N, C-alpha and C positions, 0 to 999 in steps of 0.2 A: 418613522422612516422618511428619508428626504425625498423630494420630488425627483423623478428621472424620466428620460425619454425612452421609448420602446421602439425597436425595429425588428421586423421579422425577416430573417435572411432566407433567400431562395436558392442560393448556391454557396459552396465553400469559399470560392474566390472573393465574392463581395463581402461575405462575413469576415474573412481575414482582413480585407482592406478596411472595413469599417472599424474594427477594433484596433488594428495596427496604427491607424491614423489618429487615434484619440486615446491618450494615456488614461483617461477616466472612463473608457468604455470597457464592458465585460461581456463575456458570453453567458447566455442563460439556456440551460437544458432542463434537467430535473429541478434544479434550484433548491435542493434539500439542504444544502450548506450555505450557499450564497445568500438566499433570502433571509435565513436566520441571522446571518452576519449583518445584513442591512438593517434588520429590526433592532439588533443590539448596538448599532452604531460603529461596528468594526469595519464594514465596507460601505462605501458611499459612491458607487458608480453614477455618472450623470447620464449614461446611455447603456441600456441592456440590449444586446443583439441576440434575439431568440434563434437558436439553431435547431429547434426540434423538427422543422420541416425538411432539413437536409437528409439525403438518403444514407444515413449512417447507422441504421438500426439492425442490420443483418448479422447473422452468424453464418459463415460460409467456409467450406473446405478449400484449402490451398492445394495447388498442384503437387507440392512436395509431401502432402499428407498431414500438414499442420492445419490449424484453424485460424480464421480471422474473425475477431470480435469487433463489430462496428462500435465506434465510440458512443453512439446513441442507443445501443442495445441496453435494455433495462436489466438491472441486477437480477431480478426474479426470472426473467427470460433466459439469461445466460446460465443461471444455477440449474434450471430445469431442462436445459437443452440436452437431448439424448447423447450427442457426441461429446459434449463437455462432461457429462456424468460418466460416460464409459471410458473416455480417453484421459480425462484430467479430473478425477474425482476430488483431488485436493482443492481445485478451484471451486467446484460446486459446493463443497463443504465450507470453504471459507466464506463464500457469499451468503450462505444460509445462516451463518453465525453473526452476520453483520446487521445492525439496525433492527427494524421491525418489518413485518410483512408489508405494511402500508408503505414504508419508505422504500423497500426493495422494488415495489411496483412503480416507483417514480424515479428513483436514482439511476443514473446511467454509468456505463463503464468509464467514460472520460471523466465524469464528475467524481466518481469514486476515487480515481487516481489523484485528483486535485483537491480533495477535501482537506481542510486545514485542521491543525491540532485542536484537541478539546481541553488543553491546559486551562484550568479555571481562571488563571490570571490573564491569559490572552482574551478570554471571553468576558472579563469584567473590565469595562473601560475606565473604571475609577482607580485602577491599580496600574503602576508602571509595568511596561512590557516591551522588551526590545523587538520582539517579533511583530507586534502591532505598531509600535512607534520607535524606530531605531534610535538608540542613545538614551532612552528613558531609564533603563535598568531592568533587572529581572526580579520580580517579586517572588518567584518560586524559590530562588536560592535560599532565602531565609524563611520560607513559608511551608506550606503543606506539600510534601513531595512524594506521597504514596504512589502516584501514577507516573512519575517522571523518569527520565532516562538514566540508564546505568552504563551505556556505551556511547561513545562518540559525541558526548555533550561538550559544551564550551562555557567559559565564564559568562557568556552573553545569553545563553538559552539552554534549558534542560527539558524542553518539551519533547513529546514523542509523536510519531505519526500515527493516525488513528485507523487507517484502512486495513481490513482483513484481506480483501481481494488483492491488494498490492503485494502483500507478503507471499501469497500463493504464486502470483505472477513472477515475483523475483526468484522463487525457487525453481520455476519452470523455464527460466531464461527467456521470458517473453520479450517482445520488441514493440515499442510504441511508434506508430506512424504519425507524423506531424506535418501539417500543412503550414507553410510559412508564406510571407509576402513574396519570396523569391522562388518558391518551388516546394519541395518536400524533403524531409529528412527522417532518419530512423534512429531511435534511442533505446538501448536496452533498458528494461524496467529497473534493473538494479542500479542503473546510472541516472535515472530520471530525477530521483529525490536527492536532496543535499543534506549533508551534516551542517549544523548551524554555523560553526566557525565564527567569524566576525560579522556575518550578515544573516542572522536568523530570520529576517523578514522575507528572505527568498527560500521558498520551500523546494523548488525544482530548478532544473537548468533551462526551462523554457523561457524564451524572451516574450515580452508583452506582444500580444496579438497572435502568437503561434497557436494553432488549433489542433488538438489531438483528433485524428480521424478514425483510428483503428488500433487494435492491439493484436499482434500476431503471436500465436502459440506454435512453437516448433514441433515437428514430428518427433515425439519423444515416447517411444514404446514403453519405457520403464515407468512413465508417469501413470500408467494404468494401475500401478501399485503405489499409491501415494496417500497421504493423510494430512489433515489440518486439525490441530488441537488448540483450544483457546481456554484460558483461565480468566474468569471475570467475577465481579462481585455479585452478580445475580444471573439467573438462568437465561435471560434474553434482554435485548435492547440495552446492552452495556458494552463499553469498549474494553479491549483486552488489557489485562494486567501483563500477561505474557501470552504469546501465541507461537506455535511452531508449525511450519509447513515443510513436509519432507517427502522426498522421492528416493526409493532405495532399490537398487538392482544387485542381486546376489547370485553368484554361480559357484556351486560346490562349496558353499559355506564362506566364500570370500566376497568381499564387497567389490563389485565391478564399477559401480557408479553410485554416488549419493549426492543429493542436492537438498540443502536445508536453508531456510530463512526464518528469522525470528521477527515477531511483532511485539510492540509494547516496550521495547528495550532502548530504542534510539529515535532520533529525529527522522529516520527513514527506515524502510524495511531492511533488516540487517541480514545480509547473506553470510552464512557461517562458513567462510572459505577456509579458515584454519582447521575447523572440524572436518570438513570435507577432505582436505589434504591428508589429515591423520588417518582417515578411514579407508580411502581408496587403496585397494590391494591388501587390506587387513582382514583378519578373520572377523566375521560378524558376531561378536560376542558382547555380552553386557560390559565386560571389562574394557573392551575397545570403545564402546559407546561412551562410557564414563570418561575415559581418557580424552576422547575427542571433545566432549563437552567442556572439560577442564581447559583444554587448549583454547577453545573459542572464548571462554569467559574469563580468561586470565587477566585481561585488561579492564574488566568491569569495575566501575567505581560507584558505589551506592551513595545516595544522599541520606539525610537523616531518617526518612521514613520508608525507604524502599529496598533495604538490603535483602528482604525476602525474595525480591525478583530474581536474584542470582541463583539462589537455591531452587526456586520454582522453575526457572528456565532449564537448569541442569536436569532436574527430574523429568520435566516434560520431554526434553530432547531424548533422553534415554528411553523413556516409556514409549514414545512414538516409534522410534527405530526398532525397539524390541517387537512391537506389534507387527510392523512391516516385515521383520525378519521371520517371525513365526508364520506369516502368510506364505513366505518363500519355501518353508520346510514342507516336505511331502507328508 
């Protein structure tokens, strides 16, 4: 690991100013991803601005009935919070499938959103990678592609986003609160992460120095009936091959509202908008769920080793919605 300077921020304004004014400065919170990358030689900040002393660790109710998750709230605390478990079980379930208990006790909401891909070629600095070094090329294209993208990839990058939490937040229409050098702005979670395009080195739409301060969950009564399912290669401490976050609202056997997002399929949490359009107003039947999954995955393009992801995603989509539909039945 290279030498670096360390600063401990006491308020958000000075933290943002410190990082914005230095292209080689970075925020440090839980550090569960950044410190690994510094050890591997992927990241080499010359200044770390520690934000753990900022008052960003609370989970609080909003006047409209929603919840605000402080960016510094620990993953384990959010997963166990009574209001999260009761009102947004999909989020609690997603967090508990991520990482290990030790990591969840250190990782934060903001850091979880900003963790980088676990593509093996990105993490191996001896191999070319456009995400790590733009213009080098993509080793994954002719390499081992079991874990890579089947939706939204580009000739420059086929990596997938690793967060479970972000998939649940995308399905919930959560909104990210951001502190900038000029004030504040809000970004829907579904719009925070980017598809790779010609610039896979950019994971999100955030500009350098912008600081995530909170994530707002909308008052969504239907989210009390929600589910997160994750397929992975071992029972714990493994990233998703495919994951599904779903919220389903049925009345009289008809889908009034449905929200679904996939993980493990793309460079970002993949909101299943085509499937949602197909299902709203339709009878909540297995046939309708199958047809909606087909509509969403029609543009999926597998690589050499990961065609199974399309079949798996279709099956998980149908299975999760069937479970939620059964809960709706008397």
